C-alpha positions as CSV (number, residue, x, y, z in Angstrom):
1,M,-17.9,-52.8,-27.8
2,N,-20.1,-52.7,-31.1
3,K,-19.4,-50.1,-34.1
4,F,-22.4,-48.2,-33.3
5,N,-21.3,-47.4,-29.7
6,I,-17.7,-46.7,-31.0
7,K,-19.1,-44.1,-33.5
8,V,-21.1,-42.5,-30.8
9,K,-18.2,-42.4,-28.7
10,N,-16.1,-40.8,-31.5
11,L,-18.7,-38.2,-32.3
12,F,-19.1,-37.4,-28.4
13,F,-15.2,-36.6,-28.2
14,L,-15.2,-34.7,-31.5
15,T,-18.0,-32.4,-30.4
16,F,-16.4,-32.0,-27.1
17,F,-13.0,-30.7,-28.5
18,T,-14.5,-28.9,-30.8
19,L,-16.4,-26.8,-28.2
20,I,-13.5,-26.6,-26.2
21,F,-11.5,-25.0,-29.3
22,F,-14.4,-22.9,-30.0
23,F,-14.6,-21.3,-26.6
24,S,-10.9,-21.1,-26.1
25,S,-10.6,-18.9,-29.3
26,T,-13.5,-16.9,-28.5
27,F,-12.7,-15.9,-24.9
28,V,-9.8,-14.1,-23.7
29,Y,-9.0,-14.6,-20.1
30,A,-7.6,-11.5,-18.4
31,Q,-4.9,-13.1,-16.6
32,K,-1.6,-11.4,-16.1
33,S,1.8,-11.2,-14.5
34,Y,2.3,-9.2,-11.7
35,T,5.4,-6.8,-10.9
36,I,6.5,-6.5,-7.1
37,V,9.2,-3.8,-6.4
38,L,11.0,-4.5,-3.1
39,D,12.7,-1.4,-1.6
40,A,15.6,-2.2,1.1
41,G,15.4,0.8,3.1
42,H,19.1,3.0,3.2
43,G,22.2,1.5,2.0
44,G,25.9,2.6,1.0
45,K,26.7,5.8,2.8
46,D,23.3,5.7,4.5
47,P,23.2,2.9,7.3
48,G,19.8,3.8,8.6
49,N,19.5,3.5,12.3
50,L,22.3,1.8,14.3
51,G,20.3,0.7,17.5
52,N,22.7,-1.3,19.6
53,G,25.2,-1.8,16.8
54,Y,22.8,-3.4,14.3
55,K,22.7,-1.7,10.9
56,E,19.2,-1.1,9.6
57,K,20.4,-1.1,6.0
58,N,21.9,-4.7,6.1
59,I,18.7,-6.1,8.1
60,A,16.5,-4.5,5.4
61,L,18.4,-5.8,2.5
62,K,18.5,-9.3,3.8
63,V,14.7,-9.5,4.6
64,A,14.1,-7.8,1.0
65,L,16.3,-10.7,-0.7
66,I,14.5,-13.6,1.4
67,V,10.9,-12.1,0.2
68,G,12.1,-11.6,-3.3
69,N,13.5,-15.1,-3.6
70,E,10.4,-16.8,-2.4
71,L,8.2,-14.6,-4.7
72,K,10.4,-15.5,-7.6
73,K,9.2,-19.2,-7.3
74,D,5.7,-18.2,-8.4
75,K,5.8,-17.8,-12.3
76,D,3.0,-15.1,-12.3
77,L,5.4,-12.6,-10.2
78,K,8.2,-10.7,-11.5
79,V,10.5,-9.2,-8.8
80,I,12.6,-6.0,-9.1
81,Y,14.9,-4.8,-6.2
82,T,15.6,-1.1,-6.0
83,R,19.0,-2.4,-4.6
84,S,20.3,-6.0,-4.3
85,G,23.6,-5.0,-2.7
86,D,25.0,-2.4,-0.2
87,V,24.5,0.8,-2.2
88,F,22.9,4.3,-1.8
89,I,19.8,4.9,-3.9
90,D,18.0,8.4,-3.6
91,L,14.4,8.2,-2.4
92,W,13.1,9.5,-5.8
93,K,15.0,7.0,-7.7
94,R,13.2,4.3,-5.8
95,G,10.0,5.2,-6.8
96,D,11.2,5.9,-10.3
97,I,12.3,2.4,-10.6
98,A,8.6,1.1,-9.6
99,N,6.8,3.6,-11.8
100,T,9.0,2.7,-15.0
101,A,8.4,-0.9,-14.4
102,K,4.8,-0.1,-14.4
103,A,4.8,-2.3,-10.9
104,D,1.6,-3.7,-9.4
105,L,3.0,-3.3,-5.7
106,F,5.9,-1.5,-4.0
107,V,7.1,-2.5,-0.5
108,S,9.6,-0.6,1.4
109,I,11.4,-2.5,4.3
110,H,12.8,-0.6,7.3
111,C,13.5,-1.0,10.9
112,D,12.5,1.5,13.7
113,S,14.4,3.3,16.5
114,H,13.3,5.2,19.6
115,T,14.9,6.6,22.6
116,S,12.7,4.4,24.8
117,N,12.5,0.7,24.9
118,A,9.5,0.7,22.3
119,Y,9.1,-2.7,20.4
120,G,6.7,-4.2,17.7
121,A,6.2,-4.1,14.2
122,G,4.0,-1.6,12.1
123,T,3.0,-1.1,8.5
124,F,2.6,2.3,6.8
125,V,0.6,3.6,3.8
126,L,0.6,7.1,2.6
127,G,-1.5,9.4,4.2
128,L,-2.3,13.2,4.2
129,R,-2.4,13.3,8.1
130,G,-0.9,11.6,10.8
131,N,-0.4,12.1,14.7
132,K,2.7,13.4,16.2
133,K,4.4,10.2,16.8
134,N,3.8,9.0,13.2
135,L,5.1,12.3,11.7
136,E,8.2,11.9,13.6
137,I,8.8,8.5,12.2
138,A,8.0,9.9,8.7
139,K,10.5,12.8,9.5
140,R,13.3,10.3,10.6
141,E,12.8,8.2,7.2
142,N,12.7,11.3,5.1
143,A,15.7,13.0,6.8
144,V,18.1,11.0,4.3
145,I,17.1,13.4,1.6
146,L,18.8,16.3,3.4
147,R,21.9,14.1,4.7
148,F,22.8,12.1,1.7
149,E,21.0,13.2,-1.5
150,D,22.7,15.6,-3.9
151,N,20.8,18.5,-5.4
152,Y,17.7,17.4,-3.2
153,K,16.3,21.1,-3.6
154,E,15.8,20.5,-7.4
155,K,14.4,16.9,-6.9
156,Y,12.2,17.6,-4.2
157,I,10.8,21.4,-4.8
158,G,9.9,23.0,-1.6
159,F,10.6,20.0,0.9
160,D,11.7,20.5,4.2
161,S,11.7,17.2,6.3
162,N,11.2,19.3,9.6
163,S,8.0,21.2,8.4
164,A,4.9,19.4,8.8
165,E,3.3,21.6,6.0
166,S,6.1,19.9,3.6
167,V,5.8,16.5,4.9
168,I,1.9,16.4,4.7
169,G,1.4,18.7,1.7
170,L,3.4,17.4,-1.3
171,S,1.1,15.2,-3.1
172,L,-2.2,13.2,-3.0
173,L,-2.8,9.5,-3.4
174,Q,-5.6,8.3,-5.5
175,E,-8.4,6.9,-3.3
176,E,-8.3,3.6,-5.4
177,N,-4.6,3.0,-4.7
178,L,-5.1,3.9,-0.9
179,D,-7.7,1.2,-0.9
180,K,-5.2,-1.3,-2.1
181,S,-2.5,-0.1,0.0
182,L,-4.4,-0.6,3.0
183,E,-5.4,-4.0,2.0
184,I,-1.8,-5.3,1.5
185,A,-0.8,-3.6,4.7
186,S,-3.5,-5.2,6.7
187,L,-2.6,-8.6,5.3
188,I,1.2,-8.1,6.3
189,Q,0.3,-6.7,9.7
190,T,-1.8,-9.5,10.4
191,N,1.0,-12.0,9.7
192,F,3.4,-10.1,12.0
193,T,0.9,-10.0,14.8
194,K,-1.1,-13.2,14.7
195,N,1.4,-15.6,13.2
196,L,4.6,-14.3,14.8
197,K,3.0,-12.6,17.8
198,R,4.9,-9.4,17.3
199,L,3.5,-6.4,19.2
200,D,0.9,-4.7,17.0
201,R,1.7,-1.4,16.2
202,K,-1.2,-1.0,13.7
203,V,-1.6,-0.2,10.0
204,K,-1.0,3.9,9.9
205,Q,-1.1,6.4,7.5
206,D,1.7,9.0,7.2
207,N,3.9,10.8,5.0
208,F,6.7,8.9,3.8
209,Q,8.6,10.4,0.6
210,V,9.5,7.2,-0.7
211,L,5.7,6.3,-0.8
212,R,4.9,9.7,-2.2
213,E,7.1,9.0,-5.3
214,T,5.2,5.9,-6.4
215,I,2.0,5.7,-8.4
216,M,0.8,2.0,-7.3
217,P,-0.3,0.6,-4.1
218,S,2.6,1.0,-1.7
219,V,3.5,0.0,1.7
220,L,6.3,0.7,4.2
221,V,7.1,-1.8,6.5
222,E,8.8,-1.3,10.2
223,L,10.1,-4.7,11.2
224,G,10.6,-3.8,14.8
225,F,12.9,-1.4,16.9
226,L,16.6,-2.1,16.6
227,T,16.9,0.2,19.7
228,N,15.2,-2.5,21.7
229,K,17.7,-5.0,22.7
230,T,15.7,-8.2,22.7
231,E,13.9,-7.0,19.3
232,G,17.1,-6.0,17.8
233,R,18.7,-9.1,18.6
234,Y,15.8,-11.1,16.8
235,L,15.8,-8.9,13.7
236,N,19.5,-9.3,13.3
237,S,19.3,-13.2,13.5
238,K,18.8,-15.3,10.5
239,N,15.7,-16.9,12.3
240,G,14.0,-13.6,12.8
241,Q,14.9,-12.3,9.2
242,Q,13.3,-15.7,7.7
243,K,10.2,-15.4,9.8
244,M,9.7,-11.7,9.3
245,G,10.4,-12.3,5.6
246,K,7.9,-15.0,5.3
247,A,5.2,-12.9,7.0
248,V,5.8,-10.3,4.3
249,T,5.9,-12.7,1.5
250,D,2.6,-14.5,2.4
251,G,0.9,-11.1,2.9
252,I,2.2,-10.2,-0.9
253,K,0.9,-13.6,-2.1
254,N,-2.4,-13.3,-0.5
255,Y,-2.8,-9.9,-1.9
256,I,-1.9,-10.8,-5.4
257,N,-4.3,-13.9,-5.2
258,H,-7.2,-11.3,-4.3
259,L,-6.1,-9.3,-7.4
260,K,-6.4,-12.4,-9.4
261,L,-9.7,-13.1,-8.3
262,N,-10.8,-9.8,-9.1
263,T,-9.2,-9.4,-12.6
264,V,-9.6,-13.0,-14.2
265,I,-12.6,-12.3,-16.2
266,E,-14.1,-13.6,-19.6
267,V,-14.1,-11.2,-22.6
268,F,-15.2,-11.9,-26.1
269,A,-12.1,-11.7,-28.3
270,D,-14.0,-10.7,-31.3
271,D,-16.2,-8.0,-29.7
272,E,-14.2,-4.9,-29.5
273,N,-16.9,-2.9,-28.0
274,L,-17.1,-5.3,-25.1
275,K,-13.3,-5.5,-24.6
276,N,-13.4,-1.7,-24.3
277,T,-16.4,-1.0,-22.2
278,V,-16.0,1.7,-19.5
279,E,-18.1,1.9,-16.5
280,Y,-18.2,4.7,-13.9
281,K,-19.5,4.2,-10.6
282,I,-19.5,6.2,-7.2
283,Q,-17.7,4.5,-4.2
284,I,-19.4,5.7,-1.3
285,A,-18.3,3.5,1.6
286,S,-15.7,0.5,2.3
287,G,-15.3,-1.6,5.1
288,K,-14.8,-5.3,6.5
289,N,-18.1,-5.9,7.4
290,K,-20.8,-6.6,4.8
291,I,-24.3,-4.8,5.3
292,S,-27.3,-5.0,3.5
293,T,-27.7,-2.7,0.4
294,K,-31.3,-1.8,1.4
295,P,-31.7,2.2,1.3
296,Y,-32.2,2.8,4.7
297,N,-28.6,1.8,5.3
298,F,-27.4,4.2,2.8
299,K,-29.2,7.6,3.7
300,N,-32.1,6.2,1.4
301,L,-29.8,5.9,-2.0
302,K,-31.4,3.2,-4.1
303,K,-29.7,0.4,-5.8
304,V,-26.4,0.6,-4.2
305,Q,-24.0,-2.4,-5.1
306,V,-21.7,-4.3,-3.1
307,A,-18.6,-6.0,-4.1
308,K,-15.7,-7.8,-2.2
309,V,-12.4,-6.8,-2.9
310,G,-9.8,-8.7,-0.9
311,A,-10.8,-8.3,2.9
312,Y,-13.0,-5.3,2.2
313,Y,-16.7,-4.6,1.0
314,K,-16.9,-1.9,-1.3
315,Y,-20.2,0.0,-1.8
316,Y,-21.0,1.6,-5.2
317,Y,-23.8,3.9,-6.3
318,G,-24.7,5.0,-9.7
319,N,-23.6,3.5,-13.1
320,S,-22.8,5.1,-16.2
321,S,-20.8,4.5,-19.4
322,K,-20.2,8.3,-19.6
323,Y,-17.9,10.2,-17.2
324,K,-20.5,13.3,-17.4
325,G,-23.2,10.9,-16.6
326,V,-21.6,9.6,-13.4
327,L,-21.2,13.3,-12.1
328,K,-25.0,13.7,-11.3
329,A,-24.4,10.5,-9.0
330,L,-21.8,12.0,-7.3
331,K,-23.6,15.2,-6.5
332,I,-26.5,13.1,-5.3
333,A,-24.3,11.1,-3.0
334,K,-22.6,14.1,-1.6
335,E,-25.8,15.6,-1.0
336,K,-27.0,12.6,1.0
337,G,-23.9,13.3,3.4
338,Y,-21.3,11.0,1.6
339,S,-18.7,13.8,1.4
340,S,-15.9,11.6,0.8
341,A,-17.5,9.6,-2.1
342,F,-15.4,9.5,-5.3
343,I,-15.7,8.2,-9.0
344,V,-14.3,4.9,-9.8
345,A,-13.9,3.3,-13.1
346,F,-14.2,-0.1,-14.6
347,K,-13.0,-1.7,-17.9
348,S,-14.6,-5.3,-18.7
349,G,-15.1,-5.6,-15.1
350,E,-11.5,-4.8,-13.9
351,K,-10.8,-1.7,-12.0
352,I,-8.9,1.1,-14.0
353,S,-8.1,4.7,-12.8
354,V,-10.5,7.2,-13.8
355,R,-7.7,9.0,-15.9
356,E,-7.0,5.9,-18.2
357,A,-11.0,5.5,-18.5
358,K,-11.4,9.1,-19.7
359,K,-8.6,8.6,-22.4
360,M,-10.6,5.7,-23.8
361,Q,-13.5,7.6,-24.6
């Protein structure tokens, strides 16, 4: 190789590494670590259900530890347990642990019971309404408040676990968290049913106190029924716990991977205006099937946008950098018949709460 070629080669590498340095110092990638709070239901003086002599508190803890140990292998994930031993934790405290940690996800693990020979796995997210059967499940899980928690009247003002009004009416879940909760619940439930062939008891919404106490996407998993001899034996076995734990773990990992795909964005480090850009939109629909954004599919609304978030397609209408500006779009959407439409906010392409967005302006 002659001297001219060597100079050209050296110039090429110098230019290449200069560009790398320039872009690496100009762009900041919105990568982050994710905090997962794992909540093993019951514990200590509260054994949970005792179907066929098995203790729900023990099975829930073993599965939670299996999930946590697997998640800890990922350097981007931080795991916090509400309990890592056989201790009693108030329901409000479980939520407080997650809220204080500013967790990205809360997963509560339980086992179900029934007077019949019912069996199968189910996953719950917080909802304002549920059918009578779901309400009974919620009441059983919430009953720990009355049985074991001290000063519950001060902690849960107006709460009565036997009152549908109390169970349903204490609080609302932000729409954006509900979407994410449904996504992670669907991923876990699919693993239960497709991979492990457990009977599908579906993803459902109901009013579990432990979910109401959290302010991030949250799910409550019912691994199965201890009152069913076959299923109880399976859930009490090391093999069953490992498999159910893996199903939950894989669901969480898939959910976090979806979050990463939607939050790894390029932002100019030296452009403060771009870094803090807030954008408001109106979410008018969400579903697993992608449809054309032509006006005839959306009651003649024009310029509808679609974005895939995890397993769901989200459809947005309107666009404004000011909260007041998006209110007009919300009014139009509701007039067109989208009564459940709501405002969402984004900062530099990443979804944030509307409250946080308004504080920034």
